[in-house]
N, C-alpha and C positions, 0 to 999 in steps of 0.2 A: 197358558194361552196368551197372556199379556205381561209385558215387563213393567207396565206402569199402573195397572189397575189391580185392586185386590181380587183374589179368587172369588168368583160368584158362588154363593152357597144356596142351592135350591131349597134346602131345609128351612132357611130363614127368609125366603123370598116373600115379598109383599103380595097381596092379592093381584095388584096390577102387573107385577113381574110374572106371576104365575099365568095370568091371562095371556100375556105376550108370548111366553114360552109355549103354551098350549097352541096358540094360533100359528106359530112358526112350525112347530113339530107336526101339526095336523094339516098343514097346507102343502103346496106343491113341492117345497124344498125338503121337508121332512127331517131336517137336521139344523144344528146351530153353527155350522161352519161358516166363518166370515165375521162380520162386525157385530153380530147380535149379542154376544156376551160382553161387548163394550157398551153398546147402546142400552143394555138391560139396566144399567145404573140410572138411566132416565127412561122409565117405562113408557111415558107418553111419546117421547121421541122414538123409542124402539117400536112402538105399535104403529105409529104413522109411517115411519121409514120402512118397516118390513112390508106393510101393505103397498106402498109405492114400489118397493123392490119387486114384489110379486108381479105387479102390473108390468114394470119395465122389463122384467126377465121373460115373462110368458105371454104378454098380450099386446105388444107394440104393433103387430101387423107385419113385422119383419121376419123373414125366415131365420131359424136358429143360427145358421152359419153367419149371417150378417149381424145379428145381435151380438154374438160372441166375438166377432171381429171388432165391433165397436168397443166391447168391454176390454179386449186385449190392447187396443190402441190406448184406452184410458189407463189400464194397468201399467203399460210401458211408459206413458207420459209421467205418471206418478211414481214409477218404480216401486209399485206395490207388490211386495213379495207374496203375500197370501192371495191377493186377488188374481195374480198371474197363475199361481199354483193351482187354484181352484178351477179357473176358467180355461186354461190352456188345453187340458185333455178334453173338455167339453167342446171347445172350438174344433179340435182335430177330429173328434168323433162326428161333428156336424158337417165335416167336409172341407174345413179350411185347410189349404195346403200347408204342410209343415215349414216350407221355406218362407212363406209369408209370415208365419208366427215368429220364426227365428229372426227375420229381418226387423220385425217390430221390437222384439226383445233387445236386440243389439243397437237399436236406434237408426237402422238403415231404412231407406225408402224401398219397400217391396216392389217387385215386378209382378204385375197382375195379369192373369189370363182372363179373368172374369170382370166384366165392366161394372157389375153391381158391387163387387168387393172394392174396386178402385174408387167408386163413387162414395161408399161409406168411409173409406180411408180418407179421401180428400175432404169430405164434409167434416169429419171429426178433427182432422189435422188442422184445417183452416180455423175451426172454432177454437181449438186449444192454442194455436200459435198466434192468431191475430185478434182473438176474442170476437170475431165476426165470421160470417160466411159470405163469400163473394156472390154477386148476383148470378153469375154463370153456374156456380156449384149449387146454389139454392134452387135455381130454375131446373137444373138437371135432376135434382133430388125430387122435386115436386112432380116433374113430368114422369119420373119413373115410379115413385111410391105414393104420391098424393099428399095433400096437406096434412091430413090426420097422422099419417105415419112419420112425416118429417117432424111434426110437433112431438110425437112420441120418441123419435130418435134423440131430439134435444133433451127430453126428460131422461132417457136412458143414459146419455152421456153425463148429465148432471148427477143422477143418482149414483152411478159408479164412480164419479169423482168424489162424492161424499163417502162412499164405501172406502175408497183408497185413502182419503184423508183420515178416516177413523182408524183403519188398520195401521197406517203409518204413525199417526200421533201416539197411539197406545202400544206400539211395538208388537202387534198381534201377528201370529202365524196361523196357518191353516192346520186343521187336525192332521197329525201324522207328517207334517212338513219337516223334512230334514235338510233339503237343499234350498239355496236361495238363487233365484233366477237373475237377480241384479246385485251388483257389488254394493256393499253398505258403505 
């Protein structure tokens, strides 16, 4: 699973590690695919991060297609192999057009038919490129989604940047991943 971390041994897991594993496996994810077997070496971080992740993935107030678009923008920015591998099929199943996903993967600016897709892309791209969001983009996002969802969008982007950093730092791949969407 990781090139840099020792294999996690459930048989020798601490009580804190077992609690995190139980919470992840009994929650909406139901699996450990992603950064969890990296974070498990710090059970307190793992527990807090997985709770934040469950919120960011399932409760932001954004439709699944838009959440997954924001995640793919993040995965492409970080060139996160496992994050892309896990979320690309989810995004497509949620209705994100394949040509938009491919443009993100290859570093191109997609052509959008849906204004919400374009707004999420613009918001995330501005935040990643300039470390700020312009007044025009911010105001458009608040007008469309409201303050609470915009705050949640920032949290989603931050959380998935943490996921990407974890996966990249520890050379982690997704379960069953054999192909790499980004050149190493």
